[in-house]
LOMAR-417985 format. One record per residue (C-alpha): x, y, z. Coordinates in steps of 0.25 Angstrom, whole numbers, plus 2048, in hexadecimal, padded with zeros to 3 digits. Layout:
N
[atom [X Y Z]] ...
REM end
This chain:
347
[atom [ED9 C92 7EE]] [atom [EDC C91 7FC]] [atom [EE5 C9C 803]] [atom [EEF C94 80B]] [atom [EFB CA0 80C]] [atom [EF2 CAC 812]] [atom [EF5 CA7 820]] [atom [F02 CA2 820]] [atom [F0D CA7 829]] [atom [F17 CA9 81C]] [atom [F15 CB7 817]] [atom [F1C CB2 80A]] [atom [F10 CA8 80A]] [atom [F06 CB2 80E]] [atom [F0A CBA 801]] [atom [F06 CB0 7F9]] [atom [EF9 CAD 7FF]] [atom [EF2 CB5 7F4]] [atom [EF8 CAF 7E8]] [atom [EF0 CA5 7DD]] [atom [EF9 C9A 7E1]] [atom [EF1 C90 7EB]] [atom [EFE C90 7F3]] [atom [EFF C86 7FF]] [atom [F09 C8A 80B]] [atom [F15 C7F 80D]] [atom [F0E C73 813]] [atom [F08 C63 811]] [atom [EFB C6A 80C]] [atom [F03 C6E 7FF]] [atom [F0A C60 7FD]] [atom [EFC C58 7FF]] [atom [EF6 C62 7F4]] [atom [F00 C5F 7EB]] [atom [EFF C4F 7EC]] [atom [EF0 C52 7ED]] [atom [EEF C59 7DF]] [atom [EFC C51 7DA]] [atom [F03 C5E 7D5]] [atom [F12 C64 7D9]] [atom [F12 C6F 7E3]] [atom [F18 C7B 7E1]] [atom [F20 C80 7EB]] [atom [F23 C90 7ED]] [atom [F2D C95 7F7]] [atom [F31 CA3 7FA]] [atom [F31 CAE 805]] [atom [F29 CBA 807]] [atom [F34 CC4 804]] [atom [F39 CBE 7F6]] [atom [F38 CC7 7EC]] [atom [F38 CBC 7E0]] [atom [F2C CB5 7E8]] [atom [F25 CC1 7E6]] [atom [F28 CC2 7D9]] [atom [F23 CB2 7D6]] [atom [F17 CB5 7E0]] [atom [F11 CC2 7D6]] [atom [F15 CBC 7C9]] [atom [F12 CAC 7CA]] [atom [F0A CAA 7D8]] [atom [EFF CB5 7D7]] [atom [EFE CB3 7C8]] [atom [EEF CAC 7C7]] [atom [EF4 CA4 7BB]] [atom [F01 C9E 7C0]] [atom [EF8 C9A 7CF]] [atom [EF0 C93 7C8]] [atom [EFB C8B 7C0]] [atom [F02 C87 7CD]] [atom [EF3 C84 7D4]] [atom [EF0 C7C 7CA]] [atom [EFE C73 7C8]] [atom [F04 C75 7D6]] [atom [F02 C76 7E6]] [atom [F08 C83 7E8]] [atom [F10 C85 7F6]] [atom [F15 C93 7FA]] [atom [F21 C92 805]] [atom [F28 C9C 80D]] [atom [F37 C99 80D]] [atom [F39 C9E 81A]] [atom [F2D C97 820]] [atom [F33 C8A 81B]] [atom [F41 C8B 818]] [atom [F42 C7C 818]] [atom [F37 C7A 80D]] [atom [F41 C86 806]] [atom [F4D C7E 808]] [atom [F49 C71 803]] [atom [F42 C77 7F7]] [atom [F4D C82 7F4]] [atom [F56 C74 7F3]] [atom [F4E C6D 7E9]] [atom [F4C C79 7E0]] [atom [F5B C79 7E0]] [atom [F59 C6C 7D6]] [atom [F52 C75 7CB]] [atom [F57 C83 7CD]] [atom [F64 C8A 7D1]] [atom [F5C C98 7D4]] [atom [F57 C95 7E1]] [atom [F4F C9F 7E9]] [atom [F42 CA4 7EB]] [atom [F36 CA3 7E7]] [atom [F39 C94 7E8]] [atom [F2F C8C 7DF]] [atom [F30 C7F 7DF]] [atom [F28 C72 7DA]] [atom [F25 C65 7E1]] [atom [F1E C5A 7E2]] [atom [F13 C56 7EC]] [atom [F1D C50 7F5]] [atom [F27 C5E 7F5]] [atom [F31 C5A 7EC]] [atom [F36 C64 7E1]] [atom [F36 C62 7D4]] [atom [F37 C6F 7CD]] [atom [F3C C7C 7D3]] [atom [F3F C8A 7D1]] [atom [F3F C99 7D6]] [atom [F39 CA5 7D0]] [atom [F31 CA3 7C3]] [atom [F2B CAE 7BD]] [atom [F1C CAF 7B6]] [atom [F24 CB0 7A7]] [atom [F30 CA8 7A2]] [atom [F3D CB1 7A3]] [atom [F49 CA8 79F]] [atom [F4E C9F 7A4]] [atom [F42 CA0 7AF]] [atom [F34 C9A 7A9]] [atom [F27 C9E 7AC]] [atom [F22 C9A 7B9]] [atom [F16 C96 7B3]] [atom [F1D C8E 7A8]] [atom [F24 C87 7B6]] [atom [F17 C83 7BC]] [atom [F14 C7C 7B0]] [atom [F1F C75 7AD]] [atom [F1E C71 7BB]] [atom [F11 C6C 7BA]] [atom [F14 C65 7AD]] [atom [F1E C5F 7B4]] [atom [F17 C59 7BE]] [atom [F0A C55 7B6]] [atom [F12 C4D 7AB]] [atom [F1F C4B 7B0]] [atom [F1D C47 7C0]] [atom [F27 C3B 7C0]] [atom [F32 C45 7BC]] [atom [F2E C51 7C5]] [atom [F2D C47 7D1]] [atom [F3B C41 7CF]] [atom [F42 C4E 7CC]] [atom [F3B C52 7DA]] [atom [F3F C45 7E1]] [atom [F4E C48 7DA]] [atom [F50 C55 7E1]] [atom [F4C C50 7EE]] [atom [F54 C45 7EE]] [atom [F60 C4E 7E8]] [atom [F5C C57 7F5]] [atom [F5D C4B 800]] [atom [F6A C47 7F9]] [atom [F71 C54 7FB]] [atom [F6C C55 80A]] [atom [F72 C48 80D]] [atom [F7E C4A 807]] [atom [F81 C58 80D]] [atom [F8E C5A 815]] [atom [F8A C5B 824]] [atom [F99 C5E 828]] [atom [F9D C6B 82F]] [atom [FA7 C74 824]] [atom [FB5 C74 828]] [atom [FBE C80 828]] [atom [FC4 C7C 818]] [atom [FB5 C79 815]] [atom [FB1 C88 81B]] [atom [FBA C90 813]] [atom [FBA C89 806]] [atom [FAC C8C 806]] [atom [FAE C9C 809]] [atom [FB9 C9D 7FE]] [atom [FAF C95 7F5]] [atom [FA5 C9F 7F8]] [atom [FAE CAC 7F7]] [atom [FB2 CA8 7E8]] [atom [FA4 CAC 7E6]] [atom [FA7 CBA 7EA]] [atom [FA2 CC6 7E2]] [atom [FAE CCE 7E2]] [atom [FA9 CDB 7DC]] [atom [F9B CD9 7E4]] [atom [F9C CD0 7ED]] [atom [F94 CC4 7F2]] [atom [F95 CB6 7EB]] [atom [F92 CB4 7DE]] [atom [F88 CBC 7D6]] [atom [F7C CC2 7D5]] [atom [F71 CBF 7DB]] [atom [F78 CC2 7E7]] [atom [F74 CBE 7F5]] [atom [F7A CC2 803]] [atom [F7C CB3 806]] [atom [F7E CB6 815]] [atom [F82 CA6 818]] [atom [F8D CA9 80E]] [atom [F93 CB5 815]] [atom [F90 CAF 822]] [atom [F97 CA2 81F]] [atom [FA4 CAC 81A]] [atom [FA4 CB2 828]] [atom [FA8 CA5 82E]] [atom [FB4 CA5 836]] [atom [FBA C99 82F]] [atom [FB8 CA1 820]] [atom [FBE CAE 827]] [atom [FC9 CA6 82B]] [atom [FCB C9C 81F]] [atom [FC4 CA3 814]] [atom [FC8 CB3 819]] [atom [FC5 CB7 809]] [atom [FB7 CAF 809]] [atom [FB4 CB7 815]] [atom [FB8 CC5 80F]] [atom [FAE CC0 804]] [atom [FA2 CBE 80D]] [atom [FA5 CCC 813]] [atom [FA7 CD4 805]] [atom [F99 CCD 801]] [atom [F92 CD3 80E]] [atom [F99 CE1 80B]] [atom [F94 CE2 7FD]] [atom [F87 CDD 800]] [atom [F86 CE6 80B]] [atom [F8A CF2 803]] [atom [F81 CEF 7F8]] [atom [F71 CEE 7F2]] [atom [F6E CE3 7F9]] [atom [F70 CEA 807]] [atom [F63 CF3 808]] [atom [F64 D00 80E]] [atom [F5F CFC 81C]] [atom [F69 CF3 81D]] [atom [F62 CE5 81A]] [atom [F67 CDC 80F]] [atom [F5F CD7 804]] [atom [F5E CC8 7FE]] [atom [F66 CC9 7F2]] [atom [F6C CD1 7E7]] [atom [F68 CD0 7D9]] [atom [F76 CD6 7D5]] [atom [F83 CD1 7D7]] [atom [F88 CDE 7DC]] [atom [F7D CDD 7E7]] [atom [F73 CE5 7E0]] [atom [F64 CE3 7DD]] [atom [F5F CDD 7EB]] [atom [F55 CD2 7EB]] [atom [F4F CDB 7F7]] [atom [F49 CD1 802]] [atom [F50 CD2 80F]] [atom [F51 CC5 817]] [atom [F53 CC4 826]] [atom [F5C CB9 823]] [atom [F66 CBF 81A]] [atom [F66 CCC 821]] [atom [F69 CC4 830]] [atom [F74 CBC 829]] [atom [F7A CC9 824]] [atom [F7B CCF 830]] [atom [F82 CC4 837]] [atom [F8D CC5 82B]] [atom [F8C CD5 82B]] [atom [F90 CD4 83A]] [atom [F9B CCA 83B]] [atom [FA0 CD2 82E]] [atom [FA0 CDE 836]] [atom [F98 CE6 82E]] [atom [F8F CED 836]] [atom [F88 CF7 82D]] [atom [F84 CEA 826]] [atom [F80 CE3 835]] [atom [F77 CF1 839]] [atom [F71 CF1 82B]] [atom [F6C CE2 82B]] [atom [F67 CE4 839]] [atom [F5F CF2 836]] [atom [F59 CEA 82C]] [atom [F54 CDF 834]] [atom [F51 CE6 841]] [atom [F4B CF0 83A]] [atom [F43 CE8 82E]] [atom [F40 CD9 831]] [atom [F3B CDA 840]] [atom [F2E CD3 843]] [atom [F25 CD7 84D]] [atom [F26 CCD 85A]] [atom [F35 CCB 857]] [atom [F3E CC4 84C]] [atom [F41 CC9 83E]] [atom [F39 CC7 830]] [atom [F3D CBD 826]] [atom [F41 CC9 81A]] [atom [F3D CD5 814]] [atom [F36 CD5 807]] [atom [F3E CD9 7F9]] [atom [F31 CE0 7F5]] [atom [F27 CEB 7FA]] [atom [F1C CF4 7F3]] [atom [F22 D03 7EE]] [atom [F16 D0A 7E8]] [atom [F0C CFF 7E8]] [atom [F17 CF6 7E0]] [atom [F1E CEB 7E5]] [atom [F2D CED 7E3]] [atom [F39 CE5 7E7]] [atom [F44 CEB 7ED]] [atom [F3D CFB 7EB]] [atom [F3D CFE 7F9]] [atom [F4B CFA 7FE]] [atom [F4F D01 7F0]] [atom [F4A D0E 7F9]] [atom [F53 D15 802]] [atom [F4F D10 810]] [atom [F4B D21 814]] [atom [F40 D1E 807]] [atom [F3B D11 80D]] [atom [F33 D16 819]] [atom [F26 D1A 80F]] [atom [F27 D0C 808]] [atom [F21 CFE 80D]] [atom [F2E CF7 811]] [atom [F2F CE9 80B]] [atom [F27 CDD 812]] [atom [F2F CD6 81D]] [atom [F2B CC7 81D]] [atom [F27 CC6 82B]] [atom [F2A CB6 830]] [atom [F34 CB6 83C]] [atom [F3D CA9 838]] [atom [F44 CA4 845]] [atom [F4F C9E 83E]] [atom [F52 CAC 837]] [atom [F50 CB5 843]] 
REM end
C-alpha cells in the first residue's frame, strides 16, 4: 500500500500517514482511481487539533478490519479543512441534506464525480443509539452503491442541483437598517437569561454573532440585543470556556459554559479579541493577547492555526488534562501540540 500522506504539508494528513487505510490526498488522482475501480469516494474531512477527529482515527481508521472494508469498497480521501476550505465548505453544505449535526470529522460518501449521496460526521466503532456503528454504515453505503446505484446517483444529483439553485437565489442586496435591527432582535430572543449566550448546549462563542451585535446600527436601533451580546461575552470570560492563561476553548458541552471541548483556535481567539476590545473588557483583551503571543507564534513570523485539545500525561493521551492543571503546575508537562500551519487569511 502506497503511503501518500507522509510527505504532505498538512499536520493533519501526516498524522494519518501510518493508518492501514489507503488514503489519498485531495486531488485528481483519487477521482481517477474511483472511476477506474467504479467505486465511491469516502472523503474524510477534519483538522489536526480536532478531538473527535482523533477519536475516530483511533477507533476506526487505525483498526485493520475497518480499514480493510474501506480499502475494498472505496477510494479513501483525507482532507485538511484548513488547507482546502472551499472543499470543506462545499461538502459541509451537501452534508446538511443528510444530517443537522454538522461538524468534524465530516464523513462524505460521493460518486466518482465527487457528488455526495450520503454523509455524516463521527460514527463510533460499535452502535450507540441513535448512531449506527461505522462498519454498519460502510456496509450499507457499499450495498446501496452496488445494488441501488441509480438511486444513489439520483440522490447525489438532487443534492447538487438543490445547492446550485440555492446559490442562484441567494439575496445580494445590502441589508437596510430595519433588516439589521430585526435580525439582532431575533438573536436576542434566543438569549439564555440564566447563563448567558444563545440557545442551549453545546454552546459556542460565536464570534460573528457577537461582533454583529456590536454594530453601531444594532447599538442604536436594538440596544437590548447589543446588551445581550455584552452579557454573553462576560459570561464566557468568567466561565470554564476560558483557560487560566486567558485563551478561549472551542466550545462548551454544558449550557452553563462548563466541560469545554479543549482545542483553542486562532480564529476564535482573534475575533474574540476584537469583541472584548470594543466592549471595553481590558482583562479579557490582555488574557487573549497573552495566549496568542505566548502559545501560537511560529518561527519566522505568524501564528499557528490552533492548539490541540489532547496531550500526553503520564504516558496516557488526555483530552483537557493539561488545561485542568493550575498554570503553575504545567511547567513539568508537555503542552498540547500547536498546529503550525500559518494560514494567511487567519493571520
